N, C-alpha and C positions, 0 to 999 in steps of 0.2 A: 411505474415504480410506486411502491407503497411506502408509507411513512417509516416502517421498520427498516427497510433497505436503505432509505436515506439516512436514518439515524446511525445505522451500522457503518455506512460509507463515511460519514462525517467523523465517526469515532476512529476509523482506520486512518483517515487523513490526519487526525490529531496525533495519533501514534507515530505516523511517518514524519510529521513535522517535528516531533520531539526527537526522533532518531536522526533526522537530517535538518538541523536548524538553519543551516546555511543555504538550503534550497528555497527558492521562491515558490509561491503557491502554484504558479503555472508549471514550474519544473516538476513539482510533485505529481500533478495530474498527467503531464506528458510522460513522465517515467512510468506511472501506473499503466497508461495505455500501452507503452512499449513492452512492459512485462507481460501484458495480455496479447502481444503481437497484433495490435489493432491501431488504427489511426485515431487520434484524439477526438476528431469530429464525428467518428462513426461508432465509437464504443458505447455500449449500454452500461448503465449504472451497476448492474449485477456483475458484468465482466470486470469493471473497475474494482468492485469490492472483492471479487474472487482473487484478482491479481494482487491486490494490496494484502489480503490475508495470507496468501501463499508466500509473498515476499517477507512479511513480518514473521511468519512461522519459520521460514528458513533462516532468518537473521537471529531469531531466538535460539534455534538449534545450534547455530554457529557460535553464538555467545556462550551457550552452555558447554559446548565442546572446548572452547578456549579456557573456561574456568576449570574444567576437569583436567585439562592438560597442564595447568599451572601447578 
């Protein structure tokens, strides 16, 4: 893993923590692994990042659709 991937992953974790403030850190990581259909102890950082980005993008789209429907 390179420093940019780590920086991006930590940024994604920050965004997820803001979206889900009631989740513990371990829950965030575990859920990210689940979104990637991988076990938490086997997942690569790049897979975590991709899963987090995909989830955040889908949530942003859902949020925008909710605003447009209002």
